[in-house]
N, C-alpha and C positions, 0 to 999 in steps of 0.2 A: 242486682239480681245477676249471674251469667247470662253471655250470650243467650243461648237455647232458652231461657226461661225469661226472656224479656222478649222475644222478637218470636213473630209468627212465621210457620212455612207452608210452602207449599207440600200435598202429598208426596212428590215425586222426590223432593229434598231431604222429606224427612227419610221416606225410603233408604234414599242415600246414608243417611245419617246412618239407619240400622246398619246398611253392610259395613261403613265403617267401623263402628262397635265390634262386629265380629267376624269378619275380616283381616281388619287392621288391626286391631287391639285385642285379638282372641280371646273376645266375650262370649261361652256359647252361644247360640240360640235361645235355648231352653233355658239358658240362667237370666235369662235377658226376660223371658215370658212369664218365669218364676217371681222376678222383682215386681214387672208390671202387676201380675196378679197378688202381689202381698201390697202391693201401693192402694191397690183398686180397695182391697177387703178393707185396710185401716181406716180407709176413708168412709168407708163404708159403716163400720163400726163407731167412726167418730160422729158422724151425719145423724146417723141411726140404731144410737144405743139400746134404745128398747125393740126394736125388729127380730123375731125370732122366728118367723118362717120364709124363706125365703126361696124365690123363683130365679133361677137361672138361665136364660136363655143363648142357647150356642148352636151357631150355623156351622161354615165351613171357614176353615185357613185358621189363621194366628190369631184372630179375635175370637174365636171359637177357644184354643188350645186356652187364651187369657179365661176365657170363661172359667172352664175347667179347672184350672190352678185356682180362680175365686171358690168357685164350690166345695172343693178338696179341704181348704182355710175352713170354710163356713161349717162342715163336717167337722171337723177338727175339733169346733171349737163348742160342740155340744149344740147348733143351729139345726134347725127343720129345713133341708136343703130338697128345694124338688129343681130339677135339672129338666129341661125341654131343649131336645135335638132338633131343630129342622134339616138336619142333614145326616145322615148315615155316619155315626164318630168312626164304624170300620174303614171310613174309605179316608178320613184324614191320612197324614204324612209326616214325618218330617218330627219337630217340636210337638206341635198340636196333639199327634197322634200319642207323645212321650208325656203330654199333660192329662189327655184320657186314659189313657191306661195305668197312671198313677191317680187317680180319679174313682176309675174302678176297683183298685187294688184297695184303698181305702174305705170300700164297702157304699161308694155312689152306683147310682143306677139312673137310666133316661125316661124320661115320662114322655105321653102324647102331650100337646097342647089342648087346654081346655077352657072355659070360661072361669071353671068353678074356683080349679088349681091358681088362674091368675089374681079372683077377688079373695082368695084366702091369704095370700101373700103380704106380709108388711112389705117386702121390700123389693122391687123387680131389678136383676141382675140383667144390662144388654150384652151379650158376647155375640149377638146376629153376625151381622157386618162389620168389616173392616173400613180403611181407605181407600180399598180397589175398587170398589161400587162405580161402574160405569153405567147402568143405565136403570129404565124403572122400574121397580119392585113391582113382582107381580105374584100370583097364585098366593102357596100357604106363606110366603116371606109377606106380603102385603095384608094378606090376611089378621097373621099375628100381631106385626107392627099397628093398622087401624082397632084392633080389640084389645091390644095393651092401654093404649091412647083412650079408648074409651075407660076403661075400668078406673082409671085416675091413680093407681097405685102409686108411690113414690119408684123413682127409677133413677137409678145409676148406672151410665154409660162407658163402658169400657173404650178408651181412645176418641170416637166420636161417636153421635148417635145412628143407629142402623138406620140406613137410606137417606143419611144427608150426605150430599156432594163435601167432601173434604175440602176442593179448591173454594167454590161458589158459593159455599153456604146454603146454595137451595135445595128442596126435598127432591129425592127424585121418585116422582109418584106419590110417597108419603115418607115420612120419618119421625122414629120416636121421638118423643118430648118426656127431655130427663131433667130432673132438681138438679142433680149434679153430672159431670162428666170427666172422669181421669182419664188424661190423656197423655202421651209417651214418649219420651227421646227429645221432641219439638211438636211446640203448639202449630195445631192443624190452622193455616187461615179461617178455613173456610166455620170454624166456630166461633169468629168475629164480624163474617161478615153475610150479605143477603140475610136469610131468616134463623141464618145459623145459633144467633142467642137467644132466639124462643125454642129451640131444642135442644139444646146444649146445658141450659143454667147455667148455675155455677162451673167454673171451668178451673180444675185443679191440675197442676201440672207436675209431671214424677220424672225425672232427669234418669231415674233406673239407673243411678250412680256411675255415668259416662262422665269422662274428663269433660266439661266444655270445652275448653279451648281445641279438641281435637276433631272439632264442627266448625272451627273460624271462616274456613274456606266457603262453606255452604250459604248460599245465598239467601237471605230469608226476605218475606216479601211485607212485612208488617212490622212494627217495634209497639211493645204496651207503655202507655205513657204511667210510669210509675213513682215512687219515692224518689228516686234518685236524682230523676229530672225534676219537680218540684221543687227539692230545695235547691238547683241549680237555678230555675225561675225565679225563685222568692227568698233572694240571698237576706243574711240581716244586715237592716240598715246603720250607716254609719251614726254615731251618736253625736254628732254635731249636722246631720240633716235637716235641711227645709225643703219648703212645700216646693220653690223651684227647681229641686232635684227630682221631681218627679211628673214632671210634664203639664200641661194644660191640655184638655182634653174638650172639645166642641162638639155636641152632641145635635145635630139638623133632626128634627122631624116634630111630630105633634100635631098635625093637619086637625082641620074641625072635627070634633068629635073623638079625637086619638090623641088627647093631652097627657093622656096616662104612660101611654109608650114610650113617649121622650124624658118623663118624668122619671118610671122605671130603668132606663137605658142612664141617663146622668146618672142616679143613687147610685146605682152598681159600681159607673166609674169610679166614682168616691170609695167606695166599699174596697174598691180593689187596691185603691192608694194613690190617685191619680193627686198630685198636689192642688191642683183647679180642676173645676168642670163647671163650663159654660154650656148654657141649651137654647139654641134659638129655634122656634117655635110661633104659632100662630097667636098675633099680640093678645085675641082672647084669653090665652092659656096662660100665659105668661106668671099673673100676678098670682093666678091661684098655685101655680108651682113653685113659689117663692115660698109663700106660705106655707106649703106642706115642707117643702125640704129647704130649709134657708140657705143651706148650705150652699145650693145649687145658684151659679148666676143666671139670671134668667131675661133672655131680651127677644121682644115681638119683632117679628120679621117680616116686612108685606110684598118685598123683592129680593133680586139675588144681589143689588147692592148692598142692602141691608146687613149682607154676611160678613164684607170688606173688613170694618174694623172687628169684628169676633174672628174672622181667618188670622189675623195681623198678630195674634197673640198666641193662638193655639199652636202646638205642636204636635196634633192627630185630631182627625175628625171621624166622627161616626154618623154614619146618614143612614135614614131607612125608619127607624121606629114611628109607627103611625106617621108616615110621610104622605101617603095617598100616590095619587096617579094624576091629579088634576094641571092645570098651568102652574100654579105657586110650587109644586113640587117638581115638575122638570124644570123650571128657571131654578129652584135652588141646588139641585143635584146637576147641572150644566156650569154653575159658579162653583158648585164643590169640587168637580172634575179635572179642574184649571187649577187648580193650585198646587202645591208643592206639599204639602205635610201628607206623611203616612193616614191613610184613609181604612176604616173598617165599613163596608157595605153591606147591609141588610133589607129584609123585607122587603116592600115595596122599591127603594132604589135599584136590588134587586132584578125587581119586575121591568124598572122600567130601563136598567144597562141591557136586556134580553133584547129590546127591542133597537138599542142601536151599540153593539158592544163596541169593546176596548179594551185595552192590555195596559196594564200596570204594572211593576215590580214591586212597586212598595204598598200595596194595599190587601187586605183581607178579605175574603168573600165567603159570606157565612150562610148559604142558602139549604134552606130542607128539601128534601128528595124533589118536592115541586116546583120550587124556583132552579133548582140544577137542574132538571126537564128544559125548563123552559129557557134558561140560557144554554144547553145542550142541544136546542132545536128537536128535543124529543120529548118523552113525557116521565110523570116518578115510576112508574112500574118497570121503564130501562134502567134509569137509573139505579133501581133497589136490585136488579139482577144482577147488577155488577157494581156495586158501588166503590170497590178500588179503582177499578177503568175510570166510573164516570168522575171521581176526585183528582185524576190523572188527566183527564181531558177538561178538564175544569184548568186545569193550574197551565196545561199547554194554549189554551185558545186564550185567558184571561189574563194570564201570569200571576207574582204573589204567590200569597198563601190560599189555599180554598178547605174551608172548615166545612164537611158534608154532615149537617147533622142528623141524627136518629139513633138510635141504640147502637152501641159502639160506634160514635162520632170518629170521622176518620180527617185525621188535618194533614194536607198535601203541599209541599213545597217544592218545584226545580231542585233537582242535585240533592234531594232529603228523602231517605226512608219514608215512607206516610205511619205517624202516629195514630194509633188508636186505643181511643178512650174506655176501656170497658168499664163504665162504671154508667147509672142513669136509669131509669125505672119508668114506667107507665103513667106516672103523676104526672110528671112532668109535660104529659101530652094537657096543655093548658096556657091559655091567653097570657103574655107576657114573658113565658119564661125564654122567648128565643131576644127579647128586648134585654131582658138581665143578660143575657149571654153576652149580647155586642158591647153592652158597657164593660162589662167584666173584660174583655179583647180590648178594647181601649182603654182600658185605664192601664192591663198592664204592659201594653205596644207603648204606653205611655213612657213605663219604666225604664221600657228595654227595648233602645234604640238599635241595637245590635242584633236584636234575636226575634226578628216578628216571628217565625214559626214556632219558636218553644213558648213564646209568652201566650200566643195564640192556642197552643196546645195545652198549656195551662189553666189557661182557661177555662177552656171547655173541662177539663179535669176536676177542677175546683167546686165548678159550676153542678157536674153529674151527684161528685161526691157529698155536697151538701144537699142535694135532693135527695138522693139515699138513706144518707143521717136521720132525715127528716120524716120519710117513708116507712121508717121503722114502727113508725105512730098507725101506719094506713096511708095509703097511695091516693086512695080518693079526694077530693078535697086539698091537694097540694096545690098553694098559690102560688106565684110567681116572685111577690113579694114576703116570703116565709123565708126565701132563701140568706135573706141578710142579717140572720142570725146566724147561723152556722157557719157562714161562709168566712167571719173572720177567722176560726177557728183554721180553717184548710188553707186562709192564704197567709198564714204567719206559721208553716212548719218548724220553724224554726224556735219559737217562742219557750 
């Protein structure tokens, strides 16, 4: 993909990209607006081919202009179009005014909003507010957003869903919930942060025909992990390869009653392609784990010293799945933190680390928002309010790579633009999913000694995409071990 297509930007940066296109490249602003409207119209027809009655919501400014272009194209296609304007179109200026005039000349008219016109629509097109919104919605704007959300009609948003902060991904009082958002020139980072994914739905990008290289100097904030990165992280193996080439993962965890967590992490490391996987767990779990998955080398450990022969053979250590926080857990973590192998730290190991922070450049921390809050001395709400800043703070305080879980998982490392994983679904909100992710990270890190951040981002990506594949049959009831089937396809992209 071209750089703007694979990166996400602050709203101010996208406005600069607009300026470059118009002032430096000489593309008329109305041409860009017509291209944006055409891209959105084409997306709507593709996504909702049976929709015959469209409701187009138009506000003020260029977002309204995009809406009038879409409405004009819909009229020309013979669709029934109702346009609701929350701002008097006679007050529009510039390109937006031209779009409204062209819509009027095509036979279009503006209607008042009503629940009936909304309920009767097969599709709602959101052209109310763009990226410039800086204060909470109020008055008629707030009422329309709330009533459209309550109506439950399919919504296509132009550029960003109205009411959503394009930088933080937080609703400003309220925000429309779209099924799909067509975003123009540059992806807005707020579509991937905070509650942005809840409101944006599927994000489609339209570059509007502007050459990507003209934006090379515009700094992005995030980069989407995609096919090119997956191929880089998962190269085809040499025909002469043997298991010693792919590392030895040691999983430490599985306290009393939690042996399944260690088993899931161990099997995930195997499925990721690690050459060997050992599991250090409570003695009572070792035999059962080996019987359930004989490829795992399971050892019961009662003290930190019992880890020494296992650590001597391991190249990567994953600690945390089912670890607990008792004396046994604290002792094992203390011993692991002394070793020189690369580490993947998850679950209760993160909670213990929060109580006694440390710093390393060769580890991966994989917190969910609650664990990230504890690591940073705050809470999950604060983390979710600014996920990008939280991921950066984790790296600043603890070093290494931070994998901040959640919809649009973030992977951050010092000196790297953060990756965002634009995949995953609510079916993953079930026990054991994090244990599988921990094992995948460890397994890929074992095979990529020089690419800690890339291996981590790839693990998060294939984890989410395997879950999305399974979710096509429904999200409820998706179990962590279900991922082991589709994972192999995602882990072998060049097969």
